[in-house]
Structure formats: C-alpha cells, structure tokens
mmJSON file of the N, C-alpha and C atoms, coordinates in Angstrom:
{"data_MODEL":{"atom_site":{
"group_PDB":["ATOM","ATOM","ATOM","ATOM","ATOM","ATOM","ATOM","ATOM","ATOM","ATOM","ATOM","ATOM","ATOM","ATOM","ATOM","ATOM","ATOM","ATOM","ATOM","ATOM","ATOM","ATOM","ATOM","ATOM","ATOM","ATOM","ATOM","ATOM","ATOM","ATOM","ATOM","ATOM","ATOM","ATOM","ATOM","ATOM","ATOM","ATOM","ATOM","ATOM","ATOM","ATOM","ATOM","ATOM","ATOM","ATOM","ATOM","ATOM","ATOM","ATOM","ATOM","ATOM","ATOM","ATOM","ATOM","ATOM","ATOM","ATOM","ATOM","ATOM","ATOM","ATOM","ATOM","ATOM","ATOM","ATOM","ATOM","ATOM","ATOM","ATOM","ATOM","ATOM","ATOM","ATOM","ATOM","ATOM","ATOM","ATOM","ATOM","ATOM","ATOM","ATOM","ATOM","ATOM","ATOM","ATOM","ATOM","ATOM","ATOM","ATOM","ATOM","ATOM","ATOM","ATOM","ATOM","ATOM","ATOM","ATOM","ATOM","ATOM","ATOM","ATOM","ATOM","ATOM","ATOM","ATOM","ATOM","ATOM","ATOM","ATOM","ATOM","ATOM","ATOM","ATOM","ATOM","ATOM","ATOM","ATOM","ATOM","ATOM","ATOM","ATOM","ATOM","ATOM","ATOM","ATOM","ATOM","ATOM","ATOM","ATOM","ATOM","ATOM","ATOM","ATOM","ATOM","ATOM","ATOM","ATOM","ATOM","ATOM","ATOM","ATOM","ATOM","ATOM","ATOM","ATOM","ATOM","ATOM","ATOM","ATOM","ATOM","ATOM","ATOM","ATOM","ATOM","ATOM","ATOM","ATOM","ATOM","ATOM","ATOM","ATOM","ATOM","ATOM","ATOM","ATOM","ATOM","ATOM","ATOM","ATOM","ATOM","ATOM","ATOM","ATOM","ATOM","ATOM","ATOM","ATOM","ATOM","ATOM","ATOM","ATOM","ATOM","ATOM","ATOM","ATOM","ATOM","ATOM","ATOM","ATOM","ATOM","ATOM","ATOM","ATOM","ATOM","ATOM","ATOM","ATOM","ATOM","ATOM","ATOM"],
"id":[1,2,3,4,5,6,7,8,9,10,11,12,13,14,15,16,17,18,19,20,21,22,23,24,25,26,27,28,29,30,31,32,33,34,35,36,37,38,39,40,41,42,43,44,45,46,47,48,49,50,51,52,53,54,55,56,57,58,59,60,61,62,63,64,65,66,67,68,69,70,71,72,73,74,75,76,77,78,79,80,81,82,83,84,85,86,87,88,89,90,91,92,93,94,95,96,97,98,99,100,101,102,103,104,105,106,107,108,109,110,111,112,113,114,115,116,117,118,119,120,121,122,123,124,125,126,127,128,129,130,131,132,133,134,135,136,137,138,139,140,141,142,143,144,145,146,147,148,149,150,151,152,153,154,155,156,157,158,159,160,161,162,163,164,165,166,167,168,169,170,171,172,173,174,175,176,177,178,179,180,181,182,183,184,185,186,187,188,189,190,191,192,193,194,195,196,197,198,199,200,201],
"type_symbol":["N","C","C","N","C","C","N","C","C","N","C","C","N","C","C","N","C","C","N","C","C","N","C","C","N","C","C","N","C","C","N","C","C","N","C","C","N","C","C","N","C","C","N","C","C","N","C","C","N","C","C","N","C","C","N","C","C","N","C","C","N","C","C","N","C","C","N","C","C","N","C","C","N","C","C","N","C","C","N","C","C","N","C","C","N","C","C","N","C","C","N","C","C","N","C","C","N","C","C","N","C","C","N","C","C","N","C","C","N","C","C","N","C","C","N","C","C","N","C","C","N","C","C","N","C","C","N","C","C","N","C","C","N","C","C","N","C","C","N","C","C","N","C","C","N","C","C","N","C","C","N","C","C","N","C","C","N","C","C","N","C","C","N","C","C","N","C","C","N","C","C","N","C","C","N","C","C","N","C","C","N","C","C","N","C","C","N","C","C","N","C","C","N","C","C","N","C","C","N","C","C"],
"label_atom_id":["N","CA","C","N","CA","C","N","CA","C","N","CA","C","N","CA","C","N","CA","C","N","CA","C","N","CA","C","N","CA","C","N","CA","C","N","CA","C","N","CA","C","N","CA","C","N","CA","C","N","CA","C","N","CA","C","N","CA","C","N","CA","C","N","CA","C","N","CA","C","N","CA","C","N","CA","C","N","CA","C","N","CA","C","N","CA","C","N","CA","C","N","CA","C","N","CA","C","N","CA","C","N","CA","C","N","CA","C","N","CA","C","N","CA","C","N","CA","C","N","CA","C","N","CA","C","N","CA","C","N","CA","C","N","CA","C","N","CA","C","N","CA","C","N","CA","C","N","CA","C","N","CA","C","N","CA","C","N","CA","C","N","CA","C","N","CA","C","N","CA","C","N","CA","C","N","CA","C","N","CA","C","N","CA","C","N","CA","C","N","CA","C","N","CA","C","N","CA","C","N","CA","C","N","CA","C","N","CA","C","N","CA","C","N","CA","C","N","CA","C","N","CA","C","N","CA","C","N","CA","C","N","CA","C"],
"label_alt_id":[null,null,null,null,null,null,null,null,null,null,null,null,null,null,null,null,null,null,null,null,null,null,null,null,null,null,null,null,null,null,null,null,null,null,null,null,null,null,null,null,null,null,null,null,null,null,null,null,null,null,null,null,null,null,null,null,null,null,null,null,null,null,null,null,null,null,null,null,null,null,null,null,null,null,null,null,null,null,null,null,null,null,null,null,null,null,null,null,null,null,null,null,null,null,null,null,null,null,null,null,null,null,null,null,null,null,null,null,null,null,null,null,null,null,null,null,null,null,null,null,null,null,null,null,null,null,null,null,null,null,null,null,null,null,null,null,null,null,null,null,null,null,null,null,null,null,null,null,null,null,null,null,null,null,null,null,null,null,null,null,null,null,null,null,null,null,null,null,null,null,null,null,null,null,null,null,null,null,null,null,null,null,null,null,null,null,null,null,null,null,null,null,null,null,null,null,null,null,null,null,null],
"label_comp_id":["LEU","LEU","LEU","SER","SER","SER","ILE","ILE","ILE","PHE","PHE","PHE","PRO","PRO","PRO","GLN","GLN","GLN","ILE","ILE","ILE","ALA","ALA","ALA","SER","SER","SER","PHE","PHE","PHE","ALA","ALA","ALA","ALA","ALA","ALA","ASP","ASP","ASP","ILE","ILE","ILE","LEU","LEU","LEU","GLY","GLY","GLY","ILE","ILE","ILE","TYR","TYR","TYR","SER","SER","SER","THR","THR","THR","THR","THR","THR","ASN","ASN","ASN","PHE","PHE","PHE","ILE","ILE","ILE","PHE","PHE","PHE","LEU","LEU","LEU","PHE","PHE","PHE","ILE","ILE","ILE","ILE","ILE","ILE","PHE","PHE","PHE","VAL","VAL","VAL","LEU","LEU","LEU","LEU","LEU","LEU","ILE","ILE","ILE","HIS","HIS","HIS","GLN","GLN","GLN","PHE","PHE","PHE","LEU","LEU","LEU","VAL","VAL","VAL","SER","SER","SER","VAL","VAL","VAL","LYS","LYS","LYS","CYS","CYS","CYS","SER","SER","SER","GLN","GLN","GLN","LEU","LEU","LEU","GLU","GLU","GLU","ASN","ASN","ASN","LYS","LYS","LYS","ILE","ILE","ILE","ASP","ASP","ASP","GLU","GLU","GLU","LEU","LEU","LEU","VAL","VAL","VAL","GLN","GLN","GLN","GLU","GLU","GLU","LEU","LEU","LEU","ALA","ALA","ALA","VAL","VAL","VAL","ASP","ASP","ASP","LYS","LYS","LYS","LYS","LYS","LYS","ILE","ILE","ILE","ASP","ASP","ASP","LYS","LYS","LYS","GLU","GLU","GLU","LYS","LYS","LYS"],
"label_asym_id":["A","A","A","A","A","A","A","A","A","A","A","A","A","A","A","A","A","A","A","A","A","A","A","A","A","A","A","A","A","A","A","A","A","A","A","A","A","A","A","A","A","A","A","A","A","A","A","A","A","A","A","A","A","A","A","A","A","A","A","A","A","A","A","A","A","A","A","A","A","A","A","A","A","A","A","A","A","A","A","A","A","A","A","A","A","A","A","A","A","A","A","A","A","A","A","A","A","A","A","A","A","A","A","A","A","A","A","A","A","A","A","A","A","A","A","A","A","A","A","A","A","A","A","A","A","A","A","A","A","A","A","A","A","A","A","A","A","A","A","A","A","A","A","A","A","A","A","A","A","A","A","A","A","A","A","A","A","A","A","A","A","A","A","A","A","A","A","A","A","A","A","A","A","A","A","A","A","A","A","A","A","A","A","A","A","A","A","A","A","A","A","A","A","A","A","A","A","A","A","A","A"],
"label_entity_id":["1","1","1","1","1","1","1","1","1","1","1","1","1","1","1","1","1","1","1","1","1","1","1","1","1","1","1","1","1","1","1","1","1","1","1","1","1","1","1","1","1","1","1","1","1","1","1","1","1","1","1","1","1","1","1","1","1","1","1","1","1","1","1","1","1","1","1","1","1","1","1","1","1","1","1","1","1","1","1","1","1","1","1","1","1","1","1","1","1","1","1","1","1","1","1","1","1","1","1","1","1","1","1","1","1","1","1","1","1","1","1","1","1","1","1","1","1","1","1","1","1","1","1","1","1","1","1","1","1","1","1","1","1","1","1","1","1","1","1","1","1","1","1","1","1","1","1","1","1","1","1","1","1","1","1","1","1","1","1","1","1","1","1","1","1","1","1","1","1","1","1","1","1","1","1","1","1","1","1","1","1","1","1","1","1","1","1","1","1","1","1","1","1","1","1","1","1","1","1","1","1"],
"label_seq_id":[1,1,1,2,2,2,3,3,3,4,4,4,5,5,5,6,6,6,7,7,7,8,8,8,9,9,9,10,10,10,11,11,11,12,12,12,13,13,13,14,14,14,15,15,15,16,16,16,17,17,17,18,18,18,19,19,19,20,20,20,21,21,21,22,22,22,23,23,23,24,24,24,25,25,25,26,26,26,27,27,27,28,28,28,29,29,29,30,30,30,31,31,31,32,32,32,33,33,33,34,34,34,35,35,35,36,36,36,37,37,37,38,38,38,39,39,39,40,40,40,41,41,41,42,42,42,43,43,43,44,44,44,45,45,45,46,46,46,47,47,47,48,48,48,49,49,49,50,50,50,51,51,51,52,52,52,53,53,53,54,54,54,55,55,55,56,56,56,57,57,57,58,58,58,59,59,59,60,60,60,61,61,61,62,62,62,63,63,63,64,64,64,65,65,65,66,66,66,67,67,67],
"pdbx_PDB_ins_code":[null,null,null,null,null,null,null,null,null,null,null,null,null,null,null,null,null,null,null,null,null,null,null,null,null,null,null,null,null,null,null,null,null,null,null,null,null,null,null,null,null,null,null,null,null,null,null,null,null,null,null,null,null,null,null,null,null,null,null,null,null,null,null,null,null,null,null,null,null,null,null,null,null,null,null,null,null,null,null,null,null,null,null,null,null,null,null,null,null,null,null,null,null,null,null,null,null,null,null,null,null,null,null,null,null,null,null,null,null,null,null,null,null,null,null,null,null,null,null,null,null,null,null,null,null,null,null,null,null,null,null,null,null,null,null,null,null,null,null,null,null,null,null,null,null,null,null,null,null,null,null,null,null,null,null,null,null,null,null,null,null,null,null,null,null,null,null,null,null,null,null,null,null,null,null,null,null,null,null,null,null,null,null,null,null,null,null,null,null,null,null,null,null,null,null,null,null,null,null,null,null],
"Cartn_x":[161.567,162.843,163.764,163.915,164.998,165.357,164.026,163.391,163.296,163.291,162.749,163.656,164.794,166.052,165.495,165.413,165.157,163.895,163.146,162.234,162.632,163.31,164.112,165.206,166.004,166.474,166.26,164.893,163.971,163.077,163.081,162.412,163.565,164.66,165.677,165.974,165.924,166.608,165.491,164.434,162.824,163.165,163.48,163.28,164.59,165.531,166.812,168.038,167.672,168.609,169.258,171.115,171.978,172.085,171.633,172.067,170.502,170.192,169.32,169.106,170.389,170.243,169.429,169.749,169.603,168.274,167.475,166.438,165.273,166.121,165.039,165.222,166.261,166.257,165.138,165.333,163.838,162.378,162.237,161.0,160.8,161.811,160.914,160.836,161.568,161.501,160.001,159.502,158.561,157.547,157.466,156.442,155.885,157.036,157.334,156.388,156.755,156.427,154.579,154.253,152.652,151.975,152.706,152.601,152.333,153.312,152.952,152.19,151.925,150.892,149.835,149.472,148.057,147.688,148.728,148.923,148.377,148.759,148.611,147.444,146.842,145.244,144.047,144.532,143.887,143.631,144.778,144.837,144.011,144.336,143.563,142.14,141.345,140.175,140.074,140.35,140.467,140.245,141.292,141.252,139.72,138.941,137.78,136.849,137.088,135.822,136.061,137.107,136.929,136.796,136.897,136.464,134.858,134.152,132.952,132.31,132.886,132.852,132.583,133.974,133.775,132.587,132.293,131.622,129.719,129.904,128.189,128.2,129.154,128.958,128.985,129.733,129.11,127.7,127.412,126.073,125.203,125.243,124.242,124.33,125.805,126.319,125.38,125.133,124.704,123.425,122.474,121.212,120.724,121.48,121.33,121.187,121.915,121.965,121.173,120.076,119.175,117.89,117.836,116.467,117.084],
"Cartn_y":[95.186,96.166,96.134,95.026,95.021,95.531,96.135,96.499,98.134,98.622,99.805,100.127,99.777,100.369,101.258,102.038,103.78,103.653,102.963,102.646,102.517,101.535,101.2,102.077,102.728,103.385,104.868,105.661,106.454,106.137,104.965,104.176,104.459,103.51,104.414,105.28,106.627,107.873,108.612,107.904,108.747,108.342,107.464,106.269,106.464,106.885,107.324,106.293,105.231,104.073,104.2,104.002,103.955,102.982,101.931,101.272,100.489,101.008,100.328,98.663,97.874,96.542,96.256,96.847,97.068,97.579,98.583,98.742,97.045,96.536,95.528,94.378,94.131,93.352,93.786,94.933,95.591,95.16,95.367,95.235,93.808,92.891,91.56,91.004,91.658,91.032,91.127,92.372,93.181,92.761,92.125,91.573,89.789,89.549,88.194,88.228,88.907,89.501,89.706,90.426,90.349,89.511,88.164,86.899,86.211,86.302,85.569,85.29,86.846,87.293,86.629,87.045,86.281,85.164,84.075,82.644,82.584,83.067,82.478,82.792,84.403,84.712,83.331,83.141,82.206,80.365,80.111,79.35,79.198,80.275,80.556,80.418,80.914,80.851,79.507,78.619,77.398,76.875,76.779,75.653,76.192,77.442,78.006,76.986,76.834,76.505,74.38,74.332,72.299,72.216,73.481,73.631,73.314,74.056,74.125,73.304,72.721,71.212,70.261,70.113,68.88,68.842,69.989,70.699,69.708,70.707,70.282,68.692,68.095,66.513,65.612,65.741,65.717,66.162,67.037,67.052,66.206,66.01,65.077,63.573,63.673,61.881,61.751,62.627,62.703,62.764,63.47,63.245,61.907,61.603,60.188,59.013,59.111,58.184,58.083,59.674,59.489,59.087,58.862,58.681,56.971],
"Cartn_z":[41.842,42.002,41.227,40.18,39.897,38.233,37.817,36.822,37.23,38.083,38.775,40.053,40.0,41.048,42.197,41.551,41.963,42.552,42.818,43.849,45.227,45.054,46.314,46.992,45.706,46.493,47.072,46.146,47.186,47.879,48.591,50.034,50.42,50.494,51.464,51.816,51.246,50.838,52.159,51.82,52.486,53.815,53.947,55.908,56.188,55.501,56.28,56.198,55.442,55.388,54.386,54.852,54.541,53.181,53.203,51.832,51.276,50.085,48.888,49.679,49.811,50.539,51.451,52.307,53.578,54.202,53.232,52.697,52.148,50.651,50.688,51.81,52.099,53.661,54.623,54.971,56.025,55.647,53.696,54.022,53.052,52.872,52.784,54.458,55.402,56.802,57.334,56.676,57.374,56.302,55.303,54.652,55.26,55.69,56.101,57.673,58.407,59.761,59.074,58.842,58.012,57.463,56.925,55.891,57.203,58.268,59.332,60.468,60.642,61.323,60.714,59.719,58.934,59.262,58.924,58.855,60.53,61.201,62.752,62.496,62.287,62.28,61.951,60.881,59.794,60.913,61.516,62.193,63.354,63.589,65.14,65.015,64.134,63.122,62.897,62.192,62.086,63.278,64.305,65.183,66.292,65.874,66.757,66.159,64.45,63.121,64.279,64.529,64.89,66.348,66.876,68.69,68.638,67.356,67.369,66.619,65.965,65.352,66.396,66.915,67.58,68.663,69.616,70.459,69.66,68.349,67.528,67.848,67.271,66.83,68.392,69.382,70.874,71.471,70.829,70.801,71.26,69.634,68.466,68.595,68.945,69.54,70.925,71.738,72.685,73.06,71.794,71.63,70.887,69.547,69.591,70.642,71.117,72.32,73.45,73.488,74.489,73.54,72.734,71.758,71.785],
"occupancy":[1.0,1.0,1.0,1.0,1.0,1.0,1.0,1.0,1.0,1.0,1.0,1.0,1.0,1.0,1.0,1.0,1.0,1.0,1.0,1.0,1.0,1.0,1.0,1.0,1.0,1.0,1.0,1.0,1.0,1.0,1.0,1.0,1.0,1.0,1.0,1.0,1.0,1.0,1.0,1.0,1.0,1.0,1.0,1.0,1.0,1.0,1.0,1.0,1.0,1.0,1.0,1.0,1.0,1.0,1.0,1.0,1.0,1.0,1.0,1.0,1.0,1.0,1.0,1.0,1.0,1.0,1.0,1.0,1.0,1.0,1.0,1.0,1.0,1.0,1.0,1.0,1.0,1.0,1.0,1.0,1.0,1.0,1.0,1.0,1.0,1.0,1.0,1.0,1.0,1.0,1.0,1.0,1.0,1.0,1.0,1.0,1.0,1.0,1.0,1.0,1.0,1.0,1.0,1.0,1.0,1.0,1.0,1.0,1.0,1.0,1.0,1.0,1.0,1.0,1.0,1.0,1.0,1.0,1.0,1.0,1.0,1.0,1.0,1.0,1.0,1.0,1.0,1.0,1.0,1.0,1.0,1.0,1.0,1.0,1.0,1.0,1.0,1.0,1.0,1.0,1.0,1.0,1.0,1.0,1.0,1.0,1.0,1.0,1.0,1.0,1.0,1.0,1.0,1.0,1.0,1.0,1.0,1.0,1.0,1.0,1.0,1.0,1.0,1.0,1.0,1.0,1.0,1.0,1.0,1.0,1.0,1.0,1.0,1.0,1.0,1.0,1.0,1.0,1.0,1.0,1.0,1.0,1.0,1.0,1.0,1.0,1.0,1.0,1.0,1.0,1.0,1.0,1.0,1.0,1.0,1.0,1.0,1.0,1.0,1.0,1.0],
"B_iso_or_equiv":[0.0,0.0,0.0,0.0,0.0,0.0,0.0,0.0,0.0,0.0,0.0,0.0,0.0,0.0,0.0,0.0,0.0,0.0,0.0,0.0,0.0,0.0,0.0,0.0,0.0,0.0,0.0,0.0,0.0,0.0,0.0,0.0,0.0,0.0,0.0,0.0,0.0,0.0,0.0,0.0,0.0,0.0,0.0,0.0,0.0,0.0,0.0,0.0,0.0,0.0,0.0,0.0,0.0,0.0,0.0,0.0,0.0,0.0,0.0,0.0,0.0,0.0,0.0,0.0,0.0,0.0,0.0,0.0,0.0,0.0,0.0,0.0,0.0,0.0,0.0,0.0,0.0,0.0,0.0,0.0,0.0,0.0,0.0,0.0,0.0,0.0,0.0,0.0,0.0,0.0,0.0,0.0,0.0,0.0,0.0,0.0,0.0,0.0,0.0,0.0,0.0,0.0,0.0,0.0,0.0,0.0,0.0,0.0,0.0,0.0,0.0,0.0,0.0,0.0,0.0,0.0,0.0,0.0,0.0,0.0,0.0,0.0,0.0,0.0,0.0,0.0,0.0,0.0,0.0,0.0,0.0,0.0,0.0,0.0,0.0,0.0,0.0,0.0,0.0,0.0,0.0,0.0,0.0,0.0,0.0,0.0,0.0,0.0,0.0,0.0,0.0,0.0,0.0,0.0,0.0,0.0,0.0,0.0,0.0,0.0,0.0,0.0,0.0,0.0,0.0,0.0,0.0,0.0,0.0,0.0,0.0,0.0,0.0,0.0,0.0,0.0,0.0,0.0,0.0,0.0,0.0,0.0,0.0,0.0,0.0,0.0,0.0,0.0,0.0,0.0,0.0,0.0,0.0,0.0,0.0,0.0,0.0,0.0,0.0,0.0,0.0],
"pdbx_formal_charge":[null,null,null,null,null,null,null,null,null,null,null,null,null,null,null,null,null,null,null,null,null,null,null,null,null,null,null,null,null,null,null,null,null,null,null,null,null,null,null,null,null,null,null,null,null,null,null,null,null,null,null,null,null,null,null,null,null,null,null,null,null,null,null,null,null,null,null,null,null,null,null,null,null,null,null,null,null,null,null,null,null,null,null,null,null,null,null,null,null,null,null,null,null,null,null,null,null,null,null,null,null,null,null,null,null,null,null,null,null,null,null,null,null,null,null,null,null,null,null,null,null,null,null,null,null,null,null,null,null,null,null,null,null,null,null,null,null,null,null,null,null,null,null,null,null,null,null,null,null,null,null,null,null,null,null,null,null,null,null,null,null,null,null,null,null,null,null,null,null,null,null,null,null,null,null,null,null,null,null,null,null,null,null,null,null,null,null,null,null,null,null,null,null,null,null,null,null,null,null,null,null],
"auth_seq_id":[1,1,1,2,2,2,3,3,3,4,4,4,5,5,5,6,6,6,7,7,7,8,8,8,9,9,9,10,10,10,11,11,11,12,12,12,13,13,13,14,14,14,15,15,15,16,16,16,17,17,17,18,18,18,19,19,19,20,20,20,21,21,21,22,22,22,23,23,23,24,24,24,25,25,25,26,26,26,27,27,27,28,28,28,29,29,29,30,30,30,31,31,31,32,32,32,33,33,33,34,34,34,35,35,35,36,36,36,37,37,37,38,38,38,39,39,39,40,40,40,41,41,41,42,42,42,43,43,43,44,44,44,45,45,45,46,46,46,47,47,47,48,48,48,49,49,49,50,50,50,51,51,51,52,52,52,53,53,53,54,54,54,55,55,55,56,56,56,57,57,57,58,58,58,59,59,59,60,60,60,61,61,61,62,62,62,63,63,63,64,64,64,65,65,65,66,66,66,67,67,67],
"auth_comp_id":["LEU","LEU","LEU","SER","SER","SER","ILE","ILE","ILE","PHE","PHE","PHE","PRO","PRO","PRO","GLN","GLN","GLN","ILE","ILE","ILE","ALA","ALA","ALA","SER","SER","SER","PHE","PHE","PHE","ALA","ALA","ALA","ALA","ALA","ALA","ASP","ASP","ASP","ILE","ILE","ILE","LEU","LEU","LEU","GLY","GLY","GLY","ILE","ILE","ILE","TYR","TYR","TYR","SER","SER","SER","THR","THR","THR","THR","THR","THR","ASN","ASN","ASN","PHE","PHE","PHE","ILE","ILE","ILE","PHE","PHE","PHE","LEU","LEU","LEU","PHE","PHE","PHE","ILE","ILE","ILE","ILE","ILE","ILE","PHE","PHE","PHE","VAL","VAL","VAL","LEU","LEU","LEU","LEU","LEU","LEU","ILE","ILE","ILE","HIS","HIS","HIS","GLN","GLN","GLN","PHE","PHE","PHE","LEU","LEU","LEU","VAL","VAL","VAL","SER","SER","SER","VAL","VAL","VAL","LYS","LYS","LYS","CYS","CYS","CYS","SER","SER","SER","GLN","GLN","GLN","LEU","LEU","LEU","GLU","GLU","GLU","ASN","ASN","ASN","LYS","LYS","LYS","ILE","ILE","ILE","ASP","ASP","ASP","GLU","GLU","GLU","LEU","LEU","LEU","VAL","VAL","VAL","GLN","GLN","GLN","GLU","GLU","GLU","LEU","LEU","LEU","ALA","ALA","ALA","VAL","VAL","VAL","ASP","ASP","ASP","LYS","LYS","LYS","LYS","LYS","LYS","ILE","ILE","ILE","ASP","ASP","ASP","LYS","LYS","LYS","GLU","GLU","GLU","LYS","LYS","LYS"],
"auth_asym_id":["A","A","A","A","A","A","A","A","A","A","A","A","A","A","A","A","A","A","A","A","A","A","A","A","A","A","A","A","A","A","A","A","A","A","A","A","A","A","A","A","A","A","A","A","A","A","A","A","A","A","A","A","A","A","A","A","A","A","A","A","A","A","A","A","A","A","A","A","A","A","A","A","A","A","A","A","A","A","A","A","A","A","A","A","A","A","A","A","A","A","A","A","A","A","A","A","A","A","A","A","A","A","A","A","A","A","A","A","A","A","A","A","A","A","A","A","A","A","A","A","A","A","A","A","A","A","A","A","A","A","A","A","A","A","A","A","A","A","A","A","A","A","A","A","A","A","A","A","A","A","A","A","A","A","A","A","A","A","A","A","A","A","A","A","A","A","A","A","A","A","A","A","A","A","A","A","A","A","A","A","A","A","A","A","A","A","A","A","A","A","A","A","A","A","A","A","A","A","A","A","A"],
"auth_atom_id":["N","CA","C","N","CA","C","N","CA","C","N","CA","C","N","CA","C","N","CA","C","N","CA","C","N","CA","C","N","CA","C","N","CA","C","N","CA","C","N","CA","C","N","CA","C","N","CA","C","N","CA","C","N","CA","C","N","CA","C","N","CA","C","N","CA","C","N","CA","C","N","CA","C","N","CA","C","N","CA","C","N","CA","C","N","CA","C","N","CA","C","N","CA","C","N","CA","C","N","CA","C","N","CA","C","N","CA","C","N","CA","C","N","CA","C","N","CA","C","N","CA","C","N","CA","C","N","CA","C","N","CA","C","N","CA","C","N","CA","C","N","CA","C","N","CA","C","N","CA","C","N","CA","C","N","CA","C","N","CA","C","N","CA","C","N","CA","C","N","CA","C","N","CA","C","N","CA","C","N","CA","C","N","CA","C","N","CA","C","N","CA","C","N","CA","C","N","CA","C","N","CA","C","N","CA","C","N","CA","C","N","CA","C","N","CA","C","N","CA","C","N","CA","C","N","CA","C","N","CA","C","N","CA","C"],
"pdbx_PDB_model_num":[1,1,1,1,1,1,1,1,1,1,1,1,1,1,1,1,1,1,1,1,1,1,1,1,1,1,1,1,1,1,1,1,1,1,1,1,1,1,1,1,1,1,1,1,1,1,1,1,1,1,1,1,1,1,1,1,1,1,1,1,1,1,1,1,1,1,1,1,1,1,1,1,1,1,1,1,1,1,1,1,1,1,1,1,1,1,1,1,1,1,1,1,1,1,1,1,1,1,1,1,1,1,1,1,1,1,1,1,1,1,1,1,1,1,1,1,1,1,1,1,1,1,1,1,1,1,1,1,1,1,1,1,1,1,1,1,1,1,1,1,1,1,1,1,1,1,1,1,1,1,1,1,1,1,1,1,1,1,1,1,1,1,1,1,1,1,1,1,1,1,1,1,1,1,1,1,1,1,1,1,1,1,1,1,1,1,1,1,1,1,1,1,1,1,1,1,1,1,1,1,1]
}}}
C-alpha cells in the first residue's frame, strides 16, 4: 500500500470511510480476525486428532493386556 496508496484511498471511498488510515486499520484488524479464526479451526482439528489417537492407543493397550 505504500507503493500504491491510491488503492487504499479508493477502497476507503467505496466503503464510505472518511480517512484512508482508518481503512488500513480496519483492513488489518479484519485480516487478523480471519487469521485467528483459521488458527482456531486448525487447533480444533488437531485436538480432535489427538483425542482419536489417544483412544486408539488405549484400545491397543487394552487388547495387548488381554492377550
């Protein structure tokens, strides 16, 4: 945006935002929220995988003890 500041000014005008700086802050906050959401989804998926692995490990140990 420092190379082409017209992009930020144009986007701010389209969205009705008074200042280009306010648009940049809003955009960065939006990007960070999306990033945080994606990290949260990935963390949730990894927790589910850990639960499945622990369950499989417990079943395997139970089967080994029975043998």
